[in-house]
C-alpha positions in Angstrom: 21.4 -45.3 24.5 18.8 -42.8 23.3 15.2 -43.5 24.3 12.6 -44.5 21.8 11.0 -41.5 20.0 7.5 -40.5 21.1 4.6 -41.9 19.1 3.5 -39.5 16.4 0.3 -37.6 17.1 -2.9 -38.0 15.3 -2.8 -34.3 14.4 0.4 -33.9 12.3 0.6 -30.2 12.9 1.1 -30.9 16.7 4.3 -32.8 15.9 5.4 -30.0 13.6 4.9 -27.4 16.2 6.9 -29.4 18.8 9.7 -29.9 16.2 9.8 -26.2 15.5 10.1 -25.4 19.1 12.9 -27.9 19.6 14.7 -26.4 16.6 14.4 -22.9 18.1 15.8 -24.1 21.5 18.7 -25.8 19.6 19.4 -22.6 17.7 19.6 -20.7 21.0 22.0 -23.3 22.3 24.2 -23.0 19.2 24.4 -19.2 19.7 25.3 -19.6 23.4 28.1 -22.0 22.5 29.5 -19.4 20.0 29.3 -16.7 22.7 31.2 -18.8 25.2 34.0 -19.6 22.7 34.2 -16.0 21.5 34.3 -14.6 25.0 37.2 -16.9 26.0 39.0 -16.0 22.7 38.6 -12.3 23.4 40.2 -12.9 26.8 43.2 -14.9 25.6 43.8 -12.7 22.6 43.3 -9.6 24.7 40.8 -8.4 22.1 38.6 -5.7 23.7 36.5 -5.2 20.6 35.6 -8.9 20.3 34.7 -8.9 24.0 32.2 -6.1 23.4 30.8 -7.9 20.3 30.1 -10.9 22.6 28.2 -8.7 25.0 26.2 -7.1 22.2 25.3 -10.6 20.7 23.3 -11.4 23.9 20.3 -9.4 22.6 19.7 -12.0 20.0 19.5 -14.8 22.6 17.1 -12.6 24.6 14.9 -12.3 21.5 14.9 -16.0 20.8 14.1 -16.9 24.4 11.0 -14.7 24.2 10.0 -16.3 21.0 10.5 -19.8 22.4 8.5 -18.9 25.5 5.6 -17.5 23.5 5.6 -20.6 21.2 5.5 -23.1 24.1 2.8 -21.2 26.0 0.7 -21.0 22.8 1.0 -24.8 22.2 0.1 -25.6 25.8 -2.9 -23.3 25.6 -4.2 -24.6 22.3 -3.3 -28.3 22.6 -3.8 -29.0 26.3 -1.0 -31.6 26.2 -0.6 -34.3 28.9 2.1 -36.7 30.0 5.1 -36.9 27.6 4.0 -34.0 25.5 3.6 -31.7 28.6 7.0 -32.7 29.8 8.4 -31.9 26.4 7.0 -28.4 26.4 7.9 -27.6 30.0 11.4 -28.8 29.3 11.6 -26.5 26.3 10.4 -23.6 28.4 12.9 -24.2 31.1 15.8 -25.0 28.8 15.3 -21.9 26.8 15.4 -19.8 30.0 18.6 -21.6 31.1 20.3 -20.9 27.8 19.3 -17.2 28.0 21.0 -17.1 31.4 24.1 -18.8 30.0 24.2 -16.0 27.4 24.2 -13.5 30.3 27.2 -15.1 31.8 29.0 -15.1 28.4 28.1 -11.5 28.1 29.7 -10.8 31.5 32.8 -12.6 30.4 33.0 -10.6 27.2 32.7 -7.3 29.1 35.4 -8.3 31.6 37.7 -9.5 28.8 37.3 -6.1 27.1 38.2 -4.4 30.4 41.3 -6.5 30.8 42.5 -6.0 27.2 44.7 -3.0 28.1 46.0 -4.3 31.4 49.1 -6.5 32.0 48.6 -10.3 31.6 47.8 -12.3 34.7 49.7 -15.6 34.9 46.9 -17.9 36.2 44.8 -17.1 33.1 46.0 -20.3 31.6 43.4 -22.3 33.4 40.5 -20.3 31.9 40.6 -21.8 28.4 40.4 -25.3 29.8 37.4 -24.3 31.8 35.9 -22.7 28.8 36.3 -25.8 26.6 34.9 -28.0 29.3 31.7 -26.0 29.9 31.2 -25.5 26.2 31.4 -29.3 25.6 29.0 -29.8 28.5 26.5 -27.4 26.9 26.9 -29.0 23.5 26.3 -32.5 24.8 23.4 -31.4 27.0 21.7 -29.9 23.9 22.5 -33.0 21.9 20.9 -35.1 24.6 17.8 -32.8 24.4 17.5 -33.2 20.6 18.2 -36.9 20.6 16.2 -37.6 23.8 19.3 -39.4 25.2 19.1 -39.9 29.0 22.5 -41.5 29.2 24.3 -38.6 27.5 22.5 -36.3 29.9 23.9 -38.3 32.9 27.4 -38.1 31.3 27.1 -34.3 31.3 26.1 -34.2 34.9 29.1 -36.3 35.9 31.5 -33.8 34.3 30.3 -30.9 36.5 32.8 -31.8 39.3 35.6 -31.3 36.8 34.5 -27.7 36.4 34.3 -27.2 40.1 37.8 -28.7 40.6 39.3 -26.3 38.0 37.5 -23.3 39.5 38.8 -24.2 43.0 42.3 -24.6 41.6 42.2 -21.3 39.9 40.7 -19.6 42.9 43.7 -20.7 45.1 46.2 -19.8 42.4 44.7 -16.3 42.0 44.7 -15.7 45.8 48.4 -16.5 46.0 49.1 -14.5 42.9 47.3 -11.4 44.3 49.2 -11.6 47.6 52.5 -11.9 45.7 51.6 -9.2 43.1 49.4 -6.6 44.7 49.5 -4.4 41.5 47.6 -7.2 39.7 44.7 -7.3 42.1 42.2 -5.7 39.7 43.0 -8.0 36.8 43.0 -11.0 39.1 39.6 -10.0 40.5 38.3 -9.8 36.9 39.6 -13.4 36.4 37.9 -14.6 39.5 34.6 -13.3 38.2 35.2 -14.8 34.8 36.0 -18.2 36.4 32.9 -18.0 38.5 30.8 -17.2 35.4 32.2 -20.3 33.7 31.5 -22.4 36.8 27.9 -21.2 36.7 27.7 -22.0 33.0 28.7 -25.6 33.9 26.0 -25.6 36.5 23.4 -24.5 34.0 24.6 -27.1 31.4 24.0 -29.7 34.2 20.6 -28.2 34.9 19.7 -28.7 31.2 20.9 -32.3 31.4 18.8 -32.9 34.5 15.8 -31.4 32.7 16.4 -33.7 29.7 16.7 -36.7 31.9 13.3 -35.9 33.5 11.8 -35.2 30.1 12.8 -38.6 28.7 12.4 -40.8 31.8 9.8 -38.8 33.9 12.1 -39.3 36.9 13.8 -36.6 39.0 17.4 -37.3 40.0 18.7 -36.8 43.5 20.2 -33.4 44.0 24.0 -33.3 43.4 26.3 -32.0 46.1 28.5 -29.1 44.9 32.2 -29.2 45.3 32.5 -25.4 45.0 32.4 -23.8 48.4 33.3 -20.2 47.4 30.0 -18.3 46.8 31.8 -15.2 47.9 32.8 -14.5 44.3 29.5 -15.1 42.6 28.9 -12.3 40.0 25.9 -10.1 40.6 22.9 -10.9 38.5 23.5 -9.7 35.0 20.0 -8.3 34.7 17.6 -6.9 37.3 
């Protein structure tokens, strides 16, 4: 059940500024969702041009993240918020940064999908769309929880992260076997491993958003979740310096 909305402020413009910031963060989330779906589509359809378009679209997320950061910092400086208001603004700052990072991972997937477009199909790729749908739904629900101040929905998102880890581990084992049996597919299989790891990290970031929403609404930090994924060997290098 969503929490009760915060009490309106005496100064109406304060509420309007916070609503504007929340809308901006939601806009970023919508763009990130589109990037993820398009990157997976580019991979499955073997559409190199679409993969590159996904990579290019990341610039808009970067711009919006800068705008959200500037807006939040300005509100904090001018309004000196406390308690619920301060948590709201800190959450917006952190969530916008997380969404920008998710865009970086989608950008990486798009680039790798473009690189794979001209190579022979790799059989274990069938697991990727399922991972993509799952992390995209987690991101959507985490953002819905943010907009609706819904701590229960945020917890539901966190619970789904183990499903992403299980899919990643399953794909990891399948690709290792596939590479040993088909050495000429090692390059394409390595691309898929990085794509899967990017999706797994997107799931982690969606969970981070949900944790931030839970704290924003309740003021309580959750106990750190143990990770099922034990294969950091294939973590993609940071997309940006």
